[in-house]
N, C-alpha and C positions, 0 to 999 in steps of 0.2 A: 504494500500500500504506500501511497505518497500523499503527504498532507497538502491541503489546498491553500497553502500560504500565499500563493501568487494567483489564485483562481480569479478569473474575471471573464466577461463575455464582451470582447471588442470586435469580433468578427463572427460570421455565420457560415458554418460548413455542414450544418444539418438543420432540419426544419424546426428544431426545438430552440435553437440559439437566436436570441433577439438582442443585439447590442443596446437597444433602447431601454431594456429592462435592467435596472441597477442590481448589482450583486452585493449582498451583505457578507463580506468575507469572514468576520468573526462568527457569524451564524453558520456559514459553510464549514468552518473549522470545527465548531462545536458538534455539528451533525456528523462530520467525518470521525471525530474522536469517539462519538457514541457508537458508531459502527465498529471501529477498532476495538473498543472495550467490550462490545457484545461478543466479538469473536474470541477474545481472551477469556471472557467469562464462560464460554462454551468449551474451553480447554484447548483452543487452537493457538499456535504460535504465529505472531504477526511480525514480519520483517518490514522495516520502513526504509523506503527510498527517499533520499533527500531531494526536496523540490529545487528547481533551478529557476532563477528570475527570467522572465520573458517567455516562459513556457506554461501558460495558464491551464492547459489541459493535461498536465502531468498527473493531476489527481486521478485521472482515469487510467490507472496503472494496468488494467487488464489489456490495454491495447499495445503494451510494450513488448510482449513476447508470448510464446506458448511453450509450456514445459511438460513433457511427457517422458516418464521413466528416466528423469534426470537429464534428458536431452533438451536443449534450448534452441528454438527457432526464433530469432529476433524479428522485429517488425521493420517494415518499410512503409512509411505513411503516404497516403494518397495526396494530402494537401501540404504545401510548404510550411504552413503555420505550425505543423506538428513534427516536421521531419527531424529536428534536433533531439526529440525525445528518444529516438531509437538508440542513439549512441549512449545516452544516459543509462538506459536499461542494460545494454550489452556490457557497459563498464561495471555495473553492479554484479552481474552474473560472473564475470571474469574475476572480479575482486573477491567474490565469495566462493571461489574454488570449483565452479562448475566446469568439468573438463571437456564437455561436448557442446560447444556454443557455435551456432551457425548464423552467419550474417546473410540475410536473404537477398536473392536476386530480384524477385518479383514482389509487387505490392501485396502486403498482408498487414492487417492491423491487430495482430496477436489474437487474444481470446475474444476480441470483438467479433471475429468471424471464424474462429475455430472452437468447437465444443467437443469435449472428449467423453465418450461413453465407454462401456466395457469392451465393445466390439469395434467401434468406429471412431474416426475423427470426422465430425460433421463440419462442413466448410461452406460459409455463405459467400455469395457473389452477387453483383448487380449494382452496388453503389460504391464500395470501397475496394475490397480485395480483388486482385486479378485472378481469373480462372487458372492462370499458369502457376499461381502459388499453391494450388491444390496438389499438383504432382510433386512440387518441391517439398511440401509437408509430408507427403507419403514416403518420399525417399529418406527424409530425416528421421521420421518416427517409426517407419516400418509397420504402419497400421493402415487398413483401408480407409481412404478419404472419400467421403460422399459429398458431392457438390449439391448445393441447394440454392435456387434462384430467389432472391428477394425482389419484390416488385412494388412495395409501398415505401415511399421515401421517408415516412415517419419511422419506419423500422429499417434503418439504414445499415445496421450491423446485425449479425445473427443473434447476438446476445440480447437484443431488444425484443426478439420474436420467439426465442426458444431457450429453455433452461434444462440442464441435466440435473435430475433429482437424485441420482445415485450412479456415480461413475464406476461402481463395481457391478453394475447391471445396466441393461439398456432401458432406462426409465427416464422419460422426459416429459415436459409440458411445453406446449407451443400454441401460437395463434395462427390458424390456417391462412387467413386472408393476407398475411404478410408475404406469402410464398406464391410462386407460379402454380398453375394447375398441375403440371407435371411433378413439381417438387412436393406438392401436397400428396400426390399419389405415392411418391417414394416414402414420405414420412408415415403414411398410413400402413404401408407394407412393412416397413422396418419396425414401427412402434405402434402396433394395433391397440395397445392398452394405454396409450399416452393420455395424460390429462390435457384436455382442450380448453384453452382460455378464450373468453369472449373479448369483444373490442374494448369494453370499459376497463377491464383489468389489464389488457395489453397497453392501452394508452396511459394507464397509471404506472407503467413500467414494471408491472408485476412479474414479467418474465425476465427482467434484469435482476435475477436473484442468485443467491449462492446457497447450495445445499451440501451438508456434510454426510448425507445419507440418512439423516434423521431430522435435524433442524434445518429449516429452510428460511433464510434471512431474506426478506423481501419488503418492498415499499408498503407503508401502512395504508395507502390508498387503494391497494389491490384487494379489496375486501372480499370479492367474489371467489378468490382462490383459497381463502383460509379453510372453509368447510371441506371442500374437496381434498385438500392436502391432509387434513386431519383424518378423513375417511380412509386415506391410503396409509395411515400410520405415521405421517410426518408431523412435526411440531413447527407451525409457522412462528416466526420471530419478526414482528413488525417493526419497522424503523422509518424515521422521517429524514429523507435526504432531499427535501423540496428545493433547497437552495442550489444543490448540485444538478438538479434536473434542468435548471436554466441553461446548462451546458450540454444537455442531451444525454445525461448519464445518471445511473443510480447505483444500487448495491454491487452488481456484478462489474460494472465499469470501473469501480473503485478497487477491485480485488483481482489480483493475478494469483492463480493457484500454482503452488510450487510442487508439482507431482514428482 
């Protein structure tokens, strides 16, 4: 995770960003600290990446890399406003002793568009990641990569439209209308028992969540997901990241999982 010390919205690279809306940085920091503390209270270790001035979106640490079995595939950002974040993440992994770190050739925005289940790496495309990054990821991770086409600009990253509920199983939840018809067919075939989110919960960024296989940390506004998650044996953990939503991100965007 990376604190939002320099968070602000001065440009717009997704439909949620409006530079005319002021950002309350102390509130953003407090909300981020609440998320960090929730993870620790649940027994998880949180590593902190130091924020760098001039990189307001570094708080969205999920975009900086993807880590599977200790192998790191770095990010290459689609927009110049974020491109310097990639080096900051690679520097962190190298400094912390990760021996297998790959600098990408093709555009991918880390866990924004890569989601890891027990059997697959799901890979979004359509707004940010290059389709060529999918083959690159498959070579790095040695796992089947399944391409999914995103068609609604409000759900510009895969992690806004789909969440993995248990990465030791093929258990996901997703919002169908974020995907092309063919990709919806693929999702139904791969995950016939998936939890299906409605538009209200998707727009509340309910799919931008993090699960440890039991606890699902998700935005408090996605109230329609709480009951279905409980019915499946999960424990919803609601959190308010409303200030960071002004940048087009929530729980998952703030969280890079170190597998």
